[in-house]
N, CA and C atoms as an extended XYZ file, in Angstrom:
570
Properties=species:S:1:pos:R:3:atomname:S:1:resname:S:1:resid:I:1 pbc="F F F"
N       107.135      104.001       81.978 N   MET     1
C       107.612      105.363       82.112 CA  MET     1
C       107.608      106.031       80.738 C   MET     1
N       107.178      107.246       80.710 N   LYS     2
C       107.096      107.990       79.465 CA  LYS     2
C       108.499      108.417       79.033 C   LYS     2
N       108.678      108.487       77.744 N   SER     3
C       109.962      108.967       77.227 CA  SER     3
C       110.071      110.471       77.462 C   SER     3
N       111.271      110.960       77.407 N   GLU     4
C       111.513      112.377       77.647 CA  GLU     4
C       110.748      113.252       76.650 C   GLU     4
N       110.676      112.830       75.423 N   THR     5
C       109.968      113.634       74.425 CA  THR     5
C       108.468      113.635       74.677 C   THR     5
N       107.908      112.504       75.115 N   GLN     6
C       106.466      112.464       75.418 CA  GLN     6
C       106.153      113.396       76.583 C   GLN     6
N       107.007      113.413       77.592 N   THR     7
C       106.805      114.296       78.733 CA  THR     7
C       106.862      115.751       78.292 C   THR     7
N       107.808      116.063       77.433 N   GLN     8
C       107.925      117.437       76.946 CA  GLN     8
C       106.708      117.832       76.113 C   GLN     8
N       106.240      116.931       75.276 N   ILE     9
C       105.048      117.203       74.465 CA  ILE     9
C       103.831      117.404       75.370 C   ILE     9
N       103.700      116.554       76.392 N   PHE    10
C       102.599      116.680       77.352 CA  PHE    10
C       102.635      118.060       78.008 C   PHE    10
N       103.822      118.467       78.448 N   GLU    11
C       103.963      119.775       79.103 CA  GLU    11
C       103.622      120.922       78.161 C   GLU    11
N       103.973      120.799       76.890 N   LYS    12
C       103.702      121.870       75.920 CA  LYS    12
C       102.250      121.900       75.470 C   LYS    12
N       101.667      120.713       75.248 N   VAL    13
C       100.339      120.637       74.642 CA  VAL    13
C        99.219      120.613       75.679 C   VAL    13
N        99.402      119.886       76.759 N   ILE    14
C        98.311      119.651       77.709 CA  ILE    14
C        98.331      120.615       78.897 C   ILE    14
N        99.471      120.778       79.540 N   LEU    15
C        99.529      121.585       80.764 CA  LEU    15
C        99.058      123.033       80.610 C   LEU    15
N        99.226      123.679       79.470 N   PRO    16
C        98.694      125.049       79.362 CA  PRO    16
C        97.169      125.123       79.536 C   PRO    16
N        96.483      124.011       79.416 N   HIS    17
C        95.019      123.997       79.547 CA  HIS    17
C        94.558      123.711       80.976 C   HIS    17
N        95.490      123.522       81.888 N   GLU    18
C        95.133      123.228       83.282 CA  GLU    18
C        94.215      124.284       83.884 C   GLU    18
N        94.485      125.578       83.714 N   PRO    19
C        93.597      126.579       84.320 CA  PRO    19
C        92.150      126.485       83.836 C   PRO    19
N        91.938      125.991       82.627 N   SER    20
C        90.569      125.895       82.104 CA  SER    20
C        89.766      124.791       82.789 C   SER    20
N        90.423      123.965       83.594 N   LEU    21
C        89.740      122.850       84.252 CA  LEU    21
C        89.064      123.265       85.564 C   LEU    21
N        89.558      124.320       86.222 N   TYR    22
C        89.073      124.653       87.561 CA  TYR    22
C        87.608      125.077       87.604 C   TYR    22
N        87.186      125.889       86.656 N   GLY    23
C        85.782      126.328       86.644 CA  GLY    23
C        84.810      125.160       86.508 C   GLY    23
N        84.983      124.321       85.488 N   PRO    24
C        84.094      123.166       85.363 CA  PRO    24
C        84.206      122.188       86.544 C   PRO    24
N        85.402      122.074       87.110 N   ALA    25
C        85.567      121.188       88.269 CA  ALA    25
C        84.770      121.721       89.457 C   ALA    25
N        84.778      123.027       89.645 N   MET    26
C        83.972      123.640       90.724 CA  MET    26
C        82.486      123.431       90.473 C   MET    26
N        82.076      123.541       89.213 N   ALA    27
C        80.661      123.339       88.883 CA  ALA    27
C        80.241      121.902       89.185 C   ALA    27
N        81.133      120.954       88.965 N   LEU    28
C        80.805      119.551       89.224 CA  LEU    28
C        80.812      119.226       90.713 C   LEU    28
N        81.861      119.645       91.417 N   THR    29
C        82.039      119.218       92.812 CA  THR    29
C        81.426      120.163       93.828 C   THR    29
N        81.334      121.445       93.484 N   ARG    30
C        80.813      122.485       94.383 CA  ARG    30
C        81.638      122.611       95.663 C   ARG    30
N        82.917      122.295       95.549 N   SER    31
C        83.836      122.404       96.670 CA  SER    31
C        85.223      122.703       96.118 C   SER    31
N        85.868      123.717       96.662 N   ALA    32
C        87.184      124.121       96.155 CA  ALA    32
C        88.214      123.006       96.302 C   ALA    32
N        88.239      122.363       97.472 N   SER    33
C        89.239      121.303       97.675 CA  SER    33
C        88.949      120.094       96.784 C   SER    33
N        87.672      119.748       96.636 N   ASP    34
C        87.325      118.629       95.758 CA  ASP    34
C        87.627      118.960       94.298 C   ASP    34
N        87.427      120.210       93.926 N   ALA    35
C        87.723      120.637       92.552 CA  ALA    35
C        89.220      120.525       92.278 C   ALA    35
N        90.037      120.965       93.231 N   GLU    36
C        91.488      120.848       93.071 CA  GLU    36
C        91.906      119.382       92.943 C   GLU    36
N        91.309      118.529       93.779 N   ASP    37
C        91.614      117.096       93.700 CA  ASP    37
C        91.214      116.529       92.336 C   ASP    37
N        90.042      116.937       91.847 N   LEU    38
C        89.566      116.446       90.561 CA  LEU    38
C        90.485      116.900       89.422 C   LEU    38
N        90.954      118.127       89.474 N   VAL    39
C        91.874      118.626       88.446 CA  VAL    39
C        93.176      117.842       88.483 C   VAL    39
N        93.705      117.624       89.678 N   GLN    40
C        94.956      116.869       89.804 CA  GLN    40
C        94.784      115.437       89.297 C   GLN    40
N        93.680      114.822       89.658 N   GLU    41
C        93.410      113.456       89.197 CA  GLU    41
C        93.255      113.420       87.677 C   GLU    41
N        92.646      114.456       87.132 N   THR    42
C        92.490      114.552       85.674 CA  THR    42
C        93.844      114.634       84.987 C   THR    42
N        94.725      115.462       85.513 N   LEU    43
C        96.051      115.594       84.912 CA  LEU    43
C        96.852      114.301       85.032 C   LEU    43
N        96.734      113.624       86.163 N   LEU    44
C        97.415      112.331       86.313 CA  LEU    44
C        96.895      111.308       85.310 C   LEU    44
N        95.582      111.265       85.167 N   ARG    45
C        94.977      110.330       84.222 CA  ARG    45
C        95.387      110.671       82.795 C   ARG    45
N        95.405      111.958       82.481 N   ALA    46
C        95.807      112.394       81.135 CA  ALA    46
C        97.258      112.010       80.862 C   ALA    46
N        98.113      112.175       81.855 N   TYR    47
C        99.519      111.823       81.664 CA  TYR    47
C        99.679      110.316       81.475 C   TYR    47
N        98.955      109.547       82.301 N   ASP    48
C        99.026      108.080       82.175 CA  ASP    48
C        98.523      107.591       80.826 C   ASP    48
N        97.537      108.288       80.286 N   ARG    49
C        96.919      107.852       79.030 CA  ARG    49
C        97.268      108.769       77.862 C   ARG    49
N        98.357      109.470       77.976 N   PHE    50
C        98.745      110.420       76.937 CA  PHE    50
C        98.949      109.746       75.585 C   PHE    50
N        99.296      108.466       75.591 N   ASP    51
C        99.487      107.752       74.330 CA  ASP    51
C        98.180      107.597       73.555 C   ASP    51
N        97.022      107.805       74.231 N   THR    52
C        95.729      107.703       73.541 CA  THR    52
C        95.283      109.049       72.966 C   THR    52
N        95.997      110.105       73.297 N   TYR    53
C        95.643      111.435       72.800 CA  TYR    53
C        95.928      111.529       71.303 C   TYR    53
N        94.935      112.001       70.567 N   ARG    54
C        95.109      112.199       69.111 CA  ARG    54
C        95.546      113.638       68.879 C   ARG    54
N        96.653      113.793       68.205 N   SER    55
C        97.214      115.132       68.005 CA  SER    55
C        96.323      116.030       67.153 C   SER    55
N        95.392      115.443       66.401 N   ASP    56
C        94.497      116.269       65.589 CA  ASP    56
C        93.283      116.745       66.385 C   ASP    56
N        93.147      116.261       67.645 N   GLY    57
C        92.009      116.646       68.477 CA  GLY    57
C        92.335      117.841       69.361 C   GLY    57
N        91.328      118.347       70.021 N   SER    58
C        91.486      119.479       70.925 CA  SER    58
C        91.977      118.987       72.283 C   SER    58
N        93.125      119.463       72.755 N   PRO    59
C        93.620      119.023       74.060 CA  PRO    59
C        92.675      119.445       75.188 C   PRO    59
N        92.087      120.613       75.047 N   ARG    60
C        91.156      121.100       76.075 CA  ARG    60
C        89.927      120.192       76.164 C   ARG    60
N        89.337      119.861       75.032 N   ALA    61
C        88.173      118.971       75.023 CA  ALA    61
C        88.537      117.593       75.577 C   ALA    61
N        89.723      117.102       75.239 N   TRP    62
C        90.186      115.801       75.722 CA  TRP    62
C        90.297      115.820       77.250 C   TRP    62
N        90.885      116.879       77.805 N   LEU    63
C        91.017      117.001       79.263 CA  LEU    63
C        89.661      117.097       79.940 C   LEU    63
N        88.762      117.878       79.361 N   HIS    64
C        87.432      118.045       79.957 CA  HIS    64
C        86.653      116.729       79.925 C   HIS    64
N        86.834      115.941       78.889 N   THR    65
C        86.179      114.632       78.814 CA  THR    65
C        86.717      113.709       79.896 C   THR    65
N        88.023      113.704       80.062 N   ILE    66
C        88.627      112.879       81.119 CA  ILE    66
C        88.097      113.303       82.484 C   ILE    66
N        88.060      114.611       82.735 N   MET    67
C        87.600      115.118       84.027 CA  MET    67
C        86.140      114.750       84.287 C   MET    67
N        85.312      114.944       83.289 N   ARG    68
C        83.894      114.628       83.442 CA  ARG    68
C        83.703      113.142       83.719 C   ARG    68
N        84.409      112.288       82.986 N   ASN    69
C        84.291      110.843       83.208 CA  ASN    69
C        84.800      110.439       84.587 C   ASN    69
N        85.896      111.041       85.026 N   LEU    70
C        86.402      110.760       86.377 CA  LEU    70
C        85.366      111.131       87.431 C   LEU    70
N        84.785      112.313       87.276 N   PHE    71
C        83.796      112.757       88.254 CA  PHE    71
C        82.603      111.809       88.294 C   PHE    71
N        82.068      111.455       87.135 N   TYR    72
C        80.902      110.576       87.103 CA  TYR    72
C        81.232      109.192       87.654 C   TYR    72
N        82.403      108.682       87.363 N   ASN    73
C        82.798      107.375       87.906 CA  ASN    73
C        82.936      107.431       89.421 C   ASN    73
N        83.516      108.509       89.942 N   MET    74
C        83.632      108.651       91.399 CA  MET    74
C        82.257      108.798       92.036 C   MET    74
N        81.374      109.550       91.380 N   TYR    75
C        80.027      109.748       91.907 CA  TYR    75
C        79.263      108.420       91.946 C   TYR    75
N        79.358      107.646       90.862 N   ARG    76
C        78.684      106.344       90.829 CA  ARG    76
C        79.221      105.426       91.918 C   ARG    76
N        80.530      105.403       92.056 N   LYS    77
C        81.143      104.544       93.071 CA  LYS    77
C        80.681      104.949       94.461 C   LYS    77
N        80.656      106.246       94.717 N   LYS    78
C        80.247      106.734       96.031 CA  LYS    78
C        78.781      106.414       96.314 C   LYS    78
N        77.933      106.507       95.300 N   SER    79
C        76.508      106.240       95.514 CA  SER    79
C        76.219      104.765       95.725 C   SER    79
N        77.122      103.881       95.276 N   ARG    80
C        76.929      102.443       95.494 CA  ARG    80
C        77.451      101.971       96.839 C   ARG    80
N        78.304      102.777       97.477 N   GLU    81
C        78.862      102.390       98.761 CA  GLU    81
C        77.771      102.435       99.817 C   GLU    81
N        77.765      101.445      100.716 N   PRO    82
C        76.764      101.485      101.781 CA  PRO    82
C        77.044      102.645      102.724 C   PRO    82
N        76.002      103.273      103.160 N   ARG    83
C        76.176      104.361      104.115 CA  ARG    83
C        76.517      103.770      105.459 C   ARG    83
N        77.503      104.340      106.103 N   GLN    84
C        77.930      103.885      107.412 CA  GLN    84
C        77.179      104.677      108.470 C   GLN    84
N        76.564      103.976      109.394 N   ILE    85
C        75.840      104.617      110.475 CA  ILE    85
C        76.385      104.067      111.773 C   ILE    85
N        76.828      104.943      112.640 N   SER    86
C        77.372      104.518      113.920 CA  SER    86
C        76.295      104.643      114.979 C   SER    86
N        76.255      103.675      115.871 N   LEU    87
C        75.285      103.727      116.954 CA  LEU    87
C        75.866      104.382      118.204 C   LEU    87
N        77.105      104.847      118.101 N   GLU    88
C        77.682      105.490      119.262 CA  GLU    88
C        78.553      106.664      118.843 C   GLU    88
N        78.707      107.567      119.775 N   ASN    89
C        79.576      108.716      119.563 CA  ASN    89
C        81.019      108.274      119.692 C   ASN    89
N        81.945      109.165      119.388 N   ALA    90
C        83.361      108.844      119.466 CA  ALA    90
C        83.773      108.457      120.879 C   ALA    90
N        83.095      109.018      121.889 N   ASP    91
C        83.472      108.705      123.265 CA  ASP    91
C        82.825      107.419      123.779 C   ASP    91
N        82.105      106.700      122.913 N   GLY    92
C        81.523      105.413      123.292 CA  GLY    92
C        80.119      105.508      123.853 C   GLY    92
N        79.576      106.717      124.005 N   THR    93
C        78.227      106.851      124.522 CA  THR    93
C        77.225      106.688      123.387 C   THR    93
N        76.044      106.245      123.739 N   ALA    94
C        75.011      106.017      122.723 CA  ALA    94
C        74.572      107.343      122.123 C   ALA    94
N        74.260      107.311      120.849 N   ILE    95
C        73.727      108.489      120.171 CA  ILE    95
C        72.305      108.707      120.640 C   ILE    95
N        71.977      109.955      120.915 N   GLU    96
C        70.624      110.255      121.354 CA  GLU    96
C        69.651      110.053      120.206 C   GLU    96
N        68.531      109.469      120.505 N   GLN    97
C        67.498      109.269      119.505 CA  GLN    97
C        66.719      110.568      119.338 C   GLN    97
N        66.402      110.945      118.100 N   PRO    98
C        65.654      112.183      117.914 CA  PRO    98
C        64.248      112.058      118.479 C   PRO    98
N        63.795      113.113      119.106 N   THR    99
C        62.435      113.128      119.631 CA  THR    99
C        61.750      114.375      119.105 C   THR    99
N        60.458      114.384      119.231 N   ALA   100
C        59.699      115.559      118.801 CA  ALA   100
C        60.111      116.743      119.667 C   ALA   100
N        60.217      117.932      119.063 N   PRO   101
C        60.678      119.088      119.828 CA  PRO   101
C        59.784      119.432      121.010 C   PRO   101
N        58.508      119.116      120.922 N   ASN   102
C        57.597      119.441      122.011 CA  ASN   102
C        57.292      118.223      122.885 C   ASN   102
N        58.134      117.168      122.792 N   ALA   103
C        57.916      115.980      123.608 CA  ALA   103
C        58.182      116.308      125.072 C   ALA   103
N        57.474      115.616      125.928 N   SER   104
C        57.652      115.844      127.358 CA  SER   104
C        59.043      115.385      127.785 C   SER   104
N        59.543      115.908      128.889 N   PRO   105
C        60.854      115.466      129.375 CA  PRO   105
C        60.890      113.953      129.627 C   PRO   105
N        59.771      113.405      130.106 N   GLU   106
C        59.714      111.962      130.346 CA  GLU   106
C        59.872      111.189      129.034 C   GLU   106
N        59.197      111.662      127.975 N   ARG   107
C        59.279      111.004      126.669 CA  ARG   107
C        60.692      111.109      126.093 C   ARG   107
N        61.338      112.254      126.295 N   GLN   108
C        62.708      112.426      125.816 CA  GLN   108
C        63.658      111.457      126.514 C   GLN   108
N        63.513      111.348      127.843 N   VAL   109
C        64.374      110.415      128.600 CA  VAL   109
C        64.080      108.987      128.177 C   VAL   109
N        62.818      108.638      128.031 N   LEU   110
C        62.446      107.284      127.617 CA  LEU   110
C        63.009      106.969      126.235 C   LEU   110
N        62.961      107.939      125.334 N   SER   111
C        63.506      107.738      124.000 CA  SER   111
C        65.004      107.483      124.054 C   SER   111
N        65.705      108.229      124.887 N   GLN   112
C        67.151      108.012      125.039 CA  GLN   112
C        67.434      106.643      125.632 C   GLN   112
N        66.631      106.233      126.592 N   LEU   113
C        66.804      104.913      127.205 CA  LEU   113
C        66.517      103.801      126.202 C   LEU   113
N        65.502      104.009      125.344 N   GLU   114
C        65.193      103.022      124.307 CA  GLU   114
C        66.366      102.881      123.336 C   GLU   114
N        66.961      104.012      122.960 N   GLY   115
C        68.118      103.977      122.073 CA  GLY   115
C        69.277      103.228      122.700 C   GLY   115
N        69.513      103.472      123.976 N   ALA   116
C        70.589      102.773      124.682 CA  ALA   116
C        70.281      101.281      124.792 C   ALA   116
N        69.015      100.950      125.042 N   ALA   117
C        68.629       99.547      125.135 CA  ALA   117
C        68.791       98.842      123.790 C   ALA   117
N        68.437       99.522      122.705 N   LEU   118
C        68.607       98.960      121.366 CA  LEU   118
C        70.080       98.721      121.076 C   LEU   118
N        70.898       99.711      121.387 N   LEU   119
C        72.342       99.571      121.177 CA  LEU   119
C        72.890       98.392      121.977 C   LEU   119
N        72.483       98.288      123.220 N   GLN   120
C        72.950       97.180      124.067 CA  GLN   120
C        72.450       95.842      123.536 C   GLN   120
N        71.226       95.795      123.043 N   ALA   121
C        70.684       94.547      122.498 CA  ALA   121
C        71.481       94.097      121.283 C   ALA   121
N        71.850       95.025      120.420 N   VAL   122
C        72.643       94.683      119.236 CA  VAL   122
C        74.045       94.267      119.651 C   VAL   122
N        74.618       94.979      120.624 N   ARG   123
C        75.979       94.642      121.088 CA  ARG   123
C        76.070       93.245      121.688 C   ARG   123
N        74.999       92.798      122.329 N   THR   124
C        75.055       91.495      123.004 CA  THR   124
C        74.752       90.317      122.081 C   THR   124
N        74.404       90.597      120.838 N   LEU   125
C        74.161       89.506      119.894 CA  LEU   125
C        75.451       88.728      119.655 C   LEU   125
N        75.336       87.425      119.411 N   PRO   126
C        76.525       86.686      118.985 CA  PRO   126
C        77.065       87.298      117.690 C   PRO   126
N        78.367       87.204      117.497 N   GLU   127
C        79.038       87.847      116.356 CA  GLU   127
C        78.367       87.538      115.026 C   GLU   127
N        78.007       86.283      114.772 N   GLU   128
C        77.430       85.917      113.473 CA  GLU   128
C        76.101       86.627      113.217 C   GLU   128
N        75.310       86.864      114.261 N   TYR   129
C        74.052       87.591      114.097 CA  TYR   129
C        74.294       89.099      114.043 C   TYR   129
N        75.195       89.584      114.908 N   ARG   130
C        75.456       91.022      114.993 CA  ARG   130
C        75.943       91.570      113.654 C   ARG   130
N        76.851       90.864      112.999 N   ARG   131
C        77.381       91.341      111.716 CA  ARG   131
C        76.278       91.432      110.668 C   ARG   131
N        75.438       90.409      110.581 N   VAL   132
C        74.378       90.393      109.573 CA  VAL   132
C        73.340       91.470      109.874 C   VAL   132
N        72.955       91.621      111.138 N   VAL   133
C        71.983       92.659      111.514 CA  VAL   133
C        72.546       94.043      111.206 C   VAL   133
N        73.802       94.267      111.546 N   ALA   134
C        74.415       95.578      111.278 CA  ALA   134
C        74.477       95.857      109.784 C   ALA   134
N        74.866       94.865      108.996 N   MET   135
C        74.981       95.071      107.549 CA  MET   135
C        73.614       95.335      106.910 C   MET   135
N        72.605       94.608      107.344 N   ALA   136
C        71.279       94.747      106.738 CA  ALA   136
C        70.540       95.980      107.251 C   ALA   136
N        70.481       96.134      108.563 N   ASP   137
C        69.634       97.174      109.133 CA  ASP   137
C        70.329       98.520      109.318 C   ASP   137
N        71.624       98.523      109.525 N   LEU   138
C        72.320       99.785      109.742 CA  LEU   138
C        72.977      100.303      108.469 C   LEU   138
N        73.551       99.396      107.665 N   GLN   139
C        74.215       99.822      106.447 CA  GLN   139
C        73.320       99.719      105.227 C   GLN   139
N        72.179       99.065      105.358 N   GLY   140
C        71.224       98.975      104.260 CA  GLY   140
C        71.666       98.082      103.112 C   GLY   140
N        72.498       97.108      103.410 N   MET   141
C        72.987       96.222      102.359 CA  MET   141
C        71.922       95.188      101.994 C   MET   141
N        71.908       94.757      100.746 N   ALA   142
C        70.987       93.730      100.274 CA  ALA   142
C        71.490       92.359      100.727 C   ALA   142
N        70.584       91.396      100.807 N   TYR   143
C        70.951       90.048      101.248 CA  TYR   143
C        72.084       89.474      100.410 C   TYR   143
N        72.003       89.658       99.094 N   GLN   144
C        73.029       89.110       98.196 CA  GLN   144
C        74.395       89.733       98.485 C   GLN   144
N        74.412       91.042       98.733 N   GLU   145
C        75.671       91.724       99.053 CA  GLU   145
C        76.270       91.184      100.350 C   GLU   145
N        75.424       90.974      101.343 N   ILE   146
C        75.894       90.442      102.625 CA  ILE   146
C        76.456       89.045      102.424 C   ILE   146
N        75.730       88.240      101.662 N   ALA   147
C        76.177       86.872      101.404 CA  ALA   147
C        77.542       86.865      100.728 C   ALA   147
N        77.730       87.721       99.746 N   GLU   148
C        79.018       87.790       99.052 CA  GLU   148
C        80.113       88.301       99.975 C   GLU   148
N        79.796       89.306      100.779 N   ASP   149
C        80.792       89.894      101.677 CA  ASP   149
C        81.235       88.896      102.748 C   ASP   149
N        80.304       88.120      103.273 N   LEU   150
C        80.628       87.165      104.328 CA  LEU   150
C        80.931       85.765      103.800 C   LEU   150
N        80.778       85.580      102.498 N   ALA   151
C        81.014       84.277      101.845 CA  ALA   151
C        80.145       83.185      102.465 C   ALA   151
N        78.837       83.498      102.578 N   ILE   152
C        77.864       82.524      103.080 CA  ILE   152
C        76.661       82.530      102.145 C   ILE   152
N        75.856       81.462      102.154 N   PRO   153
C        74.672       81.448      101.293 CA  PRO   153
C        73.630       82.497      101.708 C   PRO   153
N        72.820       82.922      100.750 N   VAL   154
C        71.776       83.914      101.016 CA  VAL   154
C        70.790       83.385      102.063 C   VAL   154
N        70.491       82.097      102.011 N   GLY   155
C        69.588       81.504      103.006 CA  GLY   155
C        70.137       81.643      104.419 C   GLY   155
N        71.424       81.513      104.570 N   THR   156
C        72.058       81.678      105.881 CA  THR   156
C        71.952       83.125      106.334 C   THR   156
N        72.096       84.062      105.403 N   VAL   157
C        71.927       85.477      105.733 CA  VAL   157
C        70.518       85.708      106.258 C   VAL   157
N        69.533       85.168      105.562 N   ARG   158
C        68.134       85.357      105.981 CA  ARG   158
C        67.868       84.771      107.360 C   ARG   158
N        68.366       83.574      107.590 N   SER   159
C        68.097       82.946      108.891 CA  SER   159
C        68.822       83.676      110.019 C   SER   159
N        70.075       84.086      109.793 N   ARG   160
C        70.804       84.818      110.836 CA  ARG   160
C        70.158       86.173      111.103 C   ARG   160
N        69.703       86.816      110.060 N   LEU   161
C        69.042       88.105      110.227 CA  LEU   161
C        67.738       87.940      111.003 C   LEU   161
N        66.972       86.936      110.656 N   SER   162
C        65.719       86.678      111.354 CA  SER   162
C        65.974       86.364      112.830 C   SER   162
N        66.923       85.501      113.091 N   ARG   163
C        67.233       85.141      114.487 CA  ARG   163
C        67.811       86.325      115.254 C   ARG   163
N        68.675       87.090      114.607 N   GLY   164
C        69.251       88.256      115.269 CA  GLY   164
C        68.196       89.296      115.603 C   GLY   164
N        67.314       89.570      114.650 N   ARG   165
C        66.237       90.534      114.894 CA  ARG   165
C        65.311       90.044      116.007 C   ARG   165
N        65.033       88.761      116.014 N   GLU   166
C        64.161       88.208      117.057 CA  GLU   166
C        64.796       88.370      118.433 C   GLU   166
N        66.099       88.142      118.539 N   ARG   167
C        66.791       88.328      119.822 CA  ARG   167
C        66.754       89.791      120.248 C   ARG   167
N        66.935       90.699      119.303 N   VAL   168
C        66.864       92.126      119.634 CA  VAL   168
C        65.450       92.466      120.088 C   VAL   168
N        64.437       91.958      119.371 N   ARG   169
C        63.035       92.194      119.751 CA  ARG   169
C        62.757       91.712      121.165 C   ARG   169
N        63.188       90.459      121.457 N   ARG   170
C        62.954       89.897      122.800 CA  ARG   170
C        63.652       90.735      123.863 C   ARG   170
N        64.848       91.176      123.569 N   SER   171
C        65.594       91.988      124.526 CA  SER   171
C        64.884       93.311      124.781 C   SER   171
N        64.352       93.920      123.724 N   LEU   172
C        63.651       95.189      123.882 CA  LEU   172
C        62.311       95.016      124.578 C   LEU   172
N        61.608       93.940      124.279 N   VAL   173
C        60.332       93.680      124.946 CA  VAL   173
C        60.575       93.436      126.423 C   VAL   173
N        61.642       92.733      126.742 N   ALA   174
C        61.969       92.486      128.151 CA  ALA   174
C        62.346       93.784      128.861 C   ALA   174
N        62.951       94.716      128.126 N   TRP   175
C        63.357       95.975      128.740 CA  TRP   175
C        62.226       96.978      128.831 C   TRP   175
N        61.418       97.076      127.805 N   HIS   176
C        60.441       98.159      127.682 CA  HIS   176
C        59.486       98.179      128.860 C   HIS   176
N        59.415       99.284      129.589 N   PRO   177
C        58.584       99.363      130.790 CA  PRO   177
C        57.100       99.143      130.540 C   PRO   177
N        56.608       99.521      129.366 N   GLU   178
C        55.174       99.385      129.112 CA  GLU   178
C        54.753       97.936      128.919 C   GLU   178
N        55.691       97.057      128.613 N   THR   179
C        55.323       95.665      128.403 CA  THR   179
C        55.503       94.820      129.647 C   THR   179
N        56.123       95.407      130.687 N   VAL   180
C        56.322       94.667      131.937 CA  VAL   180
C        55.083       94.869      132.796 C   VAL   180
N        54.431       93.767      133.218 N   PRO   181
C        53.229       93.934      134.036 CA  PRO   181
C        53.551       94.652      135.342 C   PRO   181
N        52.645       95.502      135.758 N   SER   182
C        52.854       96.240      137.006 CA  SER   182
C        52.760       95.269      138.183 C   SER   182
N        53.264       95.713      139.349 N   LEU   183
C        53.229       94.875      140.552 CA  LEU   183
C        51.796       94.579      140.949 C   LEU   183
N        50.902       95.562      140.838 N   ALA   184
C        49.500       95.353      141.173 CA  ALA   184
C        48.893       94.289      140.267 C   ALA   184
N        49.226       94.345      138.981 N   HIS   185
C        48.691       93.390      138.014 CA  HIS   185
C        49.228       91.995      138.334 C   HIS   185
N        50.510       91.906      138.696 N   ARG   186
C        51.095       90.602      139.043 CA  ARG   186
C        50.418       90.020      140.274 C   ARG   186
N        50.145       90.888      141.251 N   ALA   187
C        49.510       90.408      142.493 CA  ALA   187
C        48.119       89.888      142.179 C   ALA   187
N        47.396       90.508      141.269 N   ALA   188
C        46.053       90.074      140.904 CA  ALA   188
C        46.093       88.724      140.214 C   ALA   188
N        47.180       88.462      139.478 N   LEU   189
C        47.298       87.190      138.770 CA  LEU   189
C        47.651       86.045      139.716 C   LEU   189
N        48.258       86.348      140.866 N   SER   190
C        48.699       85.285      141.770 CA  SER   190
C        47.562       84.660      142.527 C   SER   190
């Protein structure tokens, strides 16, 4: 906890520069609410690290440096996070697969059915395969990241991913109407 005099010095020296932070924060975040959050986080960080402030330096420059570093650190962290992709809407229905705008109604329905079949194929995988397939193919995680997250060897990640993908492939091939021989073709083979 800061001493009473340090708090008073902070209020006298640093807080008058708070308004100068909003413009640069808006330029960095391009969002009013994010800019306000960044300014607040900057002031909190400045207060926590006020003992590192040199009284011979510019308080405004010190605050702007803290803000810029906070923004870049948050940006780097956000860019390293895997993107989350959901295969279903909030109500549990499958997300429609995008189709060409001029696709025939039959092609649009088939595309939606393929998406539902893919979702069902992934859902029916055993847990150990489903997790690895989701992490690799949906979240875009690297094998090493998956191995560390699940605490398993990289070779196990590769084998589970291969087996999981193969099961999804087999499920889709079994479902896909174009790969199922027609009744006439079956009769000719008999």
